[in-house]
MIVEX-795851 format. One line per 2 residues: number of its first residue (from 1); their letters; for each residue x, y, z of C-alpha. Coordinates in nm, 4 decimals. Each point is the difference from the previous one (the first is absolute). Layout:
NUM	A	X:Y:Z; ...
! end
This chain:
1	MN	-10.8273:1.6477:7.1401; 0.0293:-0.0560:-0.3672
3	LN	-0.2539:-0.1453:-0.2193; 0.2051:-0.3465:-0.0150
5	QY	0.0107:-0.0207:0.3657; -0.3727:0.1115:0.0201
7	WR	-0.1138:-0.3057:-0.2297; 0.2320:-0.2437:0.1797
9	DQ	-0.1692:0.1061:0.3353; -0.3517:-0.0345:-0.1372
11	LT	0.0622:-0.3513:-0.1768; 0.1131:-0.1639:0.3571
13	SD	-0.3061:0.1751:0.1935; -0.3668:-0.0534:0.0028
15	KP	-0.0612:0.3911:-0.1033; -0.2947:0.0239:-0.2357
17	NW	0.1551:0.1067:-0.3688; -0.0989:-0.1840:-0.3169
19	IN	0.2917:-0.2434:-0.0102; -0.0992:-0.1383:0.3313
21	RI	-0.3792:0.0046:-0.1062; 0.0957:-0.2223:-0.3125
23	CQ	0.2019:-0.2250:0.2154; -0.3025:-0.0492:0.2437
25	LH	-0.2533:-0.0576:-0.3027; 0.2037:-0.2664:-0.1464
27	KE	0.0327:-0.1672:0.3513; -0.3683:-0.0191:0.0240
29	RG	-0.0431:-0.1380:-0.3225; 0.2554:-0.2774:0.1097
31	YQ	0.2808:0.1371:-0.1998; 0.3672:0.0881:0.1319
33	VV	0.2055:0.3056:-0.0928; 0.3519:-0.1417:0.0238
35	RI	0.1803:0.3091:-0.1293; -0.0358:0.3513:-0.0474
37	TG	0.1988:0.2273:-0.2249; -0.0181:0.3513:-0.0870
39	KS	0.1413:0.3065:-0.1755; -0.0762:0.3633:-0.0273
41	QV	-0.0011:0.2680:-0.2650; -0.0309:0.3684:0.1193
43	FS	-0.2144:0.1944:-0.2369; 0.0162:0.3630:0.1399
45	KR	0.1797:0.1774:0.3146; -0.1511:0.3307:0.1068
47	EL	0.1702:0.2415:0.2788; -0.2496:0.1157:0.2387
49	PN	0.0189:0.2614:0.2633; 0.1569:-0.0648:0.3311
51	QE	0.2644:-0.2418:-0.1197; -0.2648:-0.2488:-0.1267
53	KQ	0.0420:-0.1939:-0.3097; -0.2772:-0.2133:-0.1733
55	ID	0.0954:-0.3033:-0.2151; -0.2730:-0.1556:-0.2243
57	YQ	0.1292:-0.3552:-0.1352; -0.1340:-0.3191:-0.1308
59	LH	0.0583:-0.3272:0.2266; 0.0165:-0.3233:-0.2191
61	VT	-0.0266:-0.3213:0.2229; 0.0200:-0.3497:-0.1065
63	FL	-0.1387:-0.2847:0.2190; 0.0997:-0.3452:-0.0490
65	IK	-0.3136:-0.2108:0.0902; -0.0261:-0.3896:0.0806
67	KN	-0.2559:-0.2522:0.0806; 0.1133:-0.3275:0.0148
69	QR	0.2768:-0.0399:-0.2579; -0.1500:0.2677:-0.2382
71	FY	0.1535:0.3400:-0.0205; -0.0795:0.3042:-0.1689
73	RE	0.0916:0.3838:-0.0197; -0.2127:0.2988:0.0737
75	EQ	0.1279:0.3241:-0.0716; -0.1603:0.3347:0.0616
77	CR	0.0841:0.3721:-0.0417; -0.1397:0.2729:0.2393
79	QH	0.0535:0.3710:0.0234; 0.1106:0.1273:0.3485
81	QA	0.0956:0.3375:0.1245; 0.2610:0.0477:0.2829
83	LF	0.0659:0.3338:0.1981; 0.3351:0.0560:0.1378
85	YK	0.0906:0.2477:0.2721; 0.3761:0.0882:0.0228
87	KI	0.0704:-0.3315:-0.1758; -0.2074:-0.2100:0.2337
89	LQ	-0.3180:-0.1892:-0.1301; -0.2704:0.1501:0.1931
91	RD	-0.2885:-0.1715:-0.2084; -0.0852:-0.2698:-0.2901
93	QE	-0.3023:-0.0355:-0.1493; -0.1501:-0.1906:-0.2964
95	LP	-0.1863:0.2082:-0.2535; -0.3693:-0.0868:-0.0985
97	EQ	-0.0298:-0.2015:-0.3192; -0.1722:0.2135:-0.2966
99	FC	-0.1942:-0.2127:-0.2127; -0.0665:0.0437:-0.3550
101	DQ	-0.3509:0.1289:-0.0625; 0.0456:0.3110:0.2019
103	VE	0.1745:0.1827:-0.3054; -0.2829:-0.0357:-0.2409
105	QR	-0.3081:-0.0965:0.2123; -0.0931:0.3730:0.0273
107	SN	-0.1449:-0.0421:-0.3774; -0.2232:-0.2522:0.1341
109	PI	0.0768:-0.2244:-0.3061; -0.2956:-0.2253:-0.1284
111	IE	0.1205:-0.2728:-0.2238; -0.2325:-0.0947:-0.3071
113	LT	0.0127:-0.3611:-0.0394; -0.1806:0.0037:-0.3354
115	PV	0.2489:-0.2058:-0.2316; 0.1707:0.2664:-0.2352
117	EE	0.1048:-0.2886:-0.2299; -0.0304:-0.3771:-0.0457
119	LE	0.3280:-0.1823:0.1145; 0.0490:-0.3616:0.0165
121	RF	0.0343:-0.2109:0.2905; 0.3812:0.0611:0.1514
123	VY	0.2372:-0.2617:0.1716; 0.1283:0.1621:0.2865
125	DR	0.3666:-0.0810:0.0299; 0.0334:-0.0303:0.3853
127	NA	0.3416:-0.0428:0.0009; 0.0893:0.3085:-0.2105
129	AV	-0.1886:0.2132:0.2499; 0.1597:-0.1511:0.3042
131	RY	0.3445:0.0414:-0.1435; -0.0731:0.3567:-0.0588
133	AE	-0.1317:0.0433:0.3362; 0.3110:-0.1457:0.1429
135	HW	0.2351:0.2093:-0.2169; -0.1621:0.3562:0.0400
137	WN	-0.1187:-0.0610:0.3666; 0.2371:0.2493:0.1270
139	DA	0.0666:0.1801:-0.3172; -0.1825:0.2270:-0.2500
141	NP	0.0016:-0.1086:-0.3755; 0.0992:0.3147:-0.2029
143	AY	-0.2397:-0.1177:-0.2625; -0.3223:0.1207:0.2087
145	QF	-0.0436:0.3302:0.2001; 0.0800:-0.0709:0.3708
147	FE	-0.2126:0.1193:0.2808; 0.2397:0.1086:0.2743
149	VN	-0.2550:-0.0017:0.2850; -0.2681:-0.2344:-0.1361
151	DC	0.1257:-0.2700:-0.2434; -0.1891:-0.3238:0.0923
153	TN	-0.2765:-0.0338:-0.2514; 0.2335:0.1297:-0.2655
155	YI	0.2505:-0.2721:0.0727; -0.2623:-0.2826:0.0209
157	SQ	-0.1170:0.0997:-0.3467; 0.3427:-0.0094:-0.1397
159	CL	0.0227:-0.3492:0.1555; -0.3183:-0.1070:-0.1575
161	RA	0.0921:0.1612:-0.3185; 0.3074:-0.1834:-0.0139
163	GG	-0.1890:-0.3238:0.0395; -0.1752:0.0932:-0.3257
165	AP	-0.3239:0.1644:0.1477; -0.1389:0.1774:-0.2981
167	MR	-0.0732:0.3830:0.0078; -0.3035:0.1797:-0.1175
169	GF	-0.1801:0.3280:0.0127; 0.2760:0.2811:-0.1048
171	PN	-0.0358:0.2870:0.0042; -0.3216:0.0388:0.2276
173	RS	0.1800:-0.0319:0.3759; -0.3583:-0.1138:0.0987
175	TG	-0.0180:-0.2835:-0.2084; 0.1863:-0.3482:0.0041
177	WW	0.3420:-0.0687:0.1277; 0.3032:0.1670:-0.1870
179	YQ	0.3023:0.1547:-0.0097; 0.1233:0.1996:-0.3326
181	NN	0.2058:0.2995:-0.0850; 0.0741:0.0638:0.3837
183	DW	-0.3665:0.0260:0.0594; -0.1958:-0.2668:0.1814
185	SF	-0.3474:-0.0774:0.1337; -0.1259:0.0446:0.3325
187	SW	-0.0156:-0.3713:0.0278; 0.3724:-0.0327:-0.0799
189	SV	0.1152:0.1994:0.2925; -0.2876:0.0667:0.2633
191	AH	-0.0497:-0.3022:0.2137; -0.3861:0.0499:0.0860
193	AF	-0.0359:0.0459:-0.3837; 0.1764:-0.3103:-0.0881
195	RW	-0.1784:-0.1944:0.2363; -0.3356:0.0852:-0.1311
197	YL	0.1392:-0.0492:-0.3484; 0.0812:-0.3869:0.0779
199	SG	-0.3371:-0.0472:0.1464; -0.1825:0.1310:-0.3264
201	ST	0.2113:-0.0520:-0.2809; -0.1219:-0.2670:-0.2683
203	KG	0.2815:0.0615:-0.2530; 0.3641:0.0094:-0.0147
205	LR	0.1305:0.0170:0.3339; -0.2334:-0.1728:0.2366
207	AT	-0.0058:-0.2120:0.3130; -0.2254:-0.2132:0.2216
209	EV	-0.0469:0.0971:0.3747; 0.0391:-0.2796:0.2359
211	DS	-0.0764:-0.0266:0.3487; 0.3324:-0.1081:0.1621
213	PV	0.3940:0.0883:-0.0551; 0.0480:-0.3796:0.0094
215	KL	-0.1791:-0.0165:-0.3473; 0.2481:0.2592:-0.1545
217	NL	0.3035:-0.1248:-0.2321; 0.3069:0.1960:-0.0716
219	GD	-0.0650:0.3088:-0.2180; -0.3444:0.0265:0.1801
221	VI	-0.0891:0.3478:0.1628; -0.1195:0.1283:0.3512
223	CY	-0.1652:0.3047:0.0436; -0.0300:0.1780:0.3384
225	DF	-0.2203:0.2635:0.1491; 0.1865:0.0288:0.3390
227	AG	-0.2667:0.2254:0.1881; -0.3169:-0.2057:-0.1026
229	DG	-0.1488:0.3088:-0.1323; -0.0713:-0.1230:-0.3831
231	RY	0.3018:0.2027:-0.1270; 0.2840:-0.2776:-0.1220
233	DH	0.3426:0.1383:0.0968; 0.2626:-0.2448:-0.1247
235	TT	0.0806:-0.2812:-0.2185; 0.2340:-0.2836:-0.0189
237	IV	0.1101:-0.2906:-0.2025; 0.0484:-0.4006:0.1197
239	VA	0.3686:-0.0873:-0.0651; 0.0226:-0.2953:0.2126
241	KN	-0.1891:-0.2048:0.2521; 0.1556:-0.1033:0.3697
243	AD	0.0085:-0.3443:0.1672; -0.3735:0.0190:0.0558
245	RM	-0.0857:0.0996:-0.3595; -0.0946:0.3547:0.0951
247	PL	0.0913:0.3079:-0.2450; 0.3183:0.1681:0.0459
249	VN	-0.0344:0.3405:-0.2051; 0.2174:0.2665:-0.1659
251	AH	-0.0981:0.3634:0.0075; 0.1094:0.3628:-0.0173
253	TN	-0.0769:0.2632:0.2341; 0.1703:-0.0854:0.2081
255	NS	0.2135:-0.2771:-0.1888; -0.0296:-0.3448:0.1252
257	RH	0.0920:-0.3450:-0.1233; -0.1546:-0.3238:0.1340
259	RY	-0.1889:0.1776:0.2527; -0.2965:-0.1874:0.1598
261	WD	-0.3440:0.0796:-0.1910; -0.1831:0.1291:0.2615
263	YQ	0.1995:0.3122:0.0874; -0.0527:0.0115:0.3658
265	DS	0.3283:0.1469:0.0586; -0.0809:0.3274:-0.1910
267	MA	-0.0727:0.3129:0.1639; -0.3083:0.0368:-0.2349
269	WT	-0.1303:-0.3273:0.1436; -0.3251:0.0038:0.2112
271	PE	-0.2234:-0.3020:0.1414; -0.2856:0.1532:-0.2514
273	CQ	0.2445:-0.0967:-0.3157; -0.1621:-0.1485:-0.2990
275	YK	0.1774:-0.2108:-0.2808; -0.1026:-0.0803:-0.3513
277	FF	0.1515:-0.3077:-0.1546; 0.0479:-0.0213:-0.3808
279	RI	0.0853:-0.2826:-0.2111; 0.1367:0.1705:-0.3140
281	GS	-0.0571:-0.1247:-0.3695; -0.2721:-0.1102:-0.2348
283	DV	0.1099:-0.3675:0.0685; -0.1962:0.0311:0.3442
285	L	-0.3342:0.1032:-0.1218
! end
């Protein structure tokens, strides 16, 4: 059995996998997945002993989702690993998502919120932030450093910057929110630091926390503590709303477009998951 046949069989059965999980979650919300298309990209092949071969690949799946007469597309890219024996597929497994504060959290960054400079109130261009998020959701802007394993908050920071969010604090990595000279603050790239920066900043980039995802607008941000242990792991940006006015988000790691906001289809999600919902911009304070 090859990978194409394997996935055809998976999608016509009730076997547990992330694609069927997404379909089931949409069904529970009252939505119908009317079409699924996919493509794969192989990243590496390794010859193993005993005529085995290991293949790492990315599966890019597009879901056409419907409720009443409204349609939208959700796209997700996830990493898989397949094991073959004598060219016959023996096992395929999704690889765990690696979230973005794991690279730098060892330094235990503490973000200094004392204003470094006086900045005028800024007008946040939500449309520009969303355009950026849509353009780069499955790619990397060469103008910025790309974190191959953990790029989520770096990507969100770029989106906010495209919307006109002002930077401050350079060159102290523990101060403010900034990217300059191929260097950056902890709050630019680390999910946990970014969450606390948004909670406390009173100058430059700032936000208002709200108590429900329904209150978010396009260009706003959601922070995720998947384990509910106080350490925030992931960040997304709202780019659309579904028929029930619930947020659809874009993200890196894994690259996702118009994904339902709660991330219950993620391997990292647990019932203890905690969320922070932030309205971006000085105009909402």
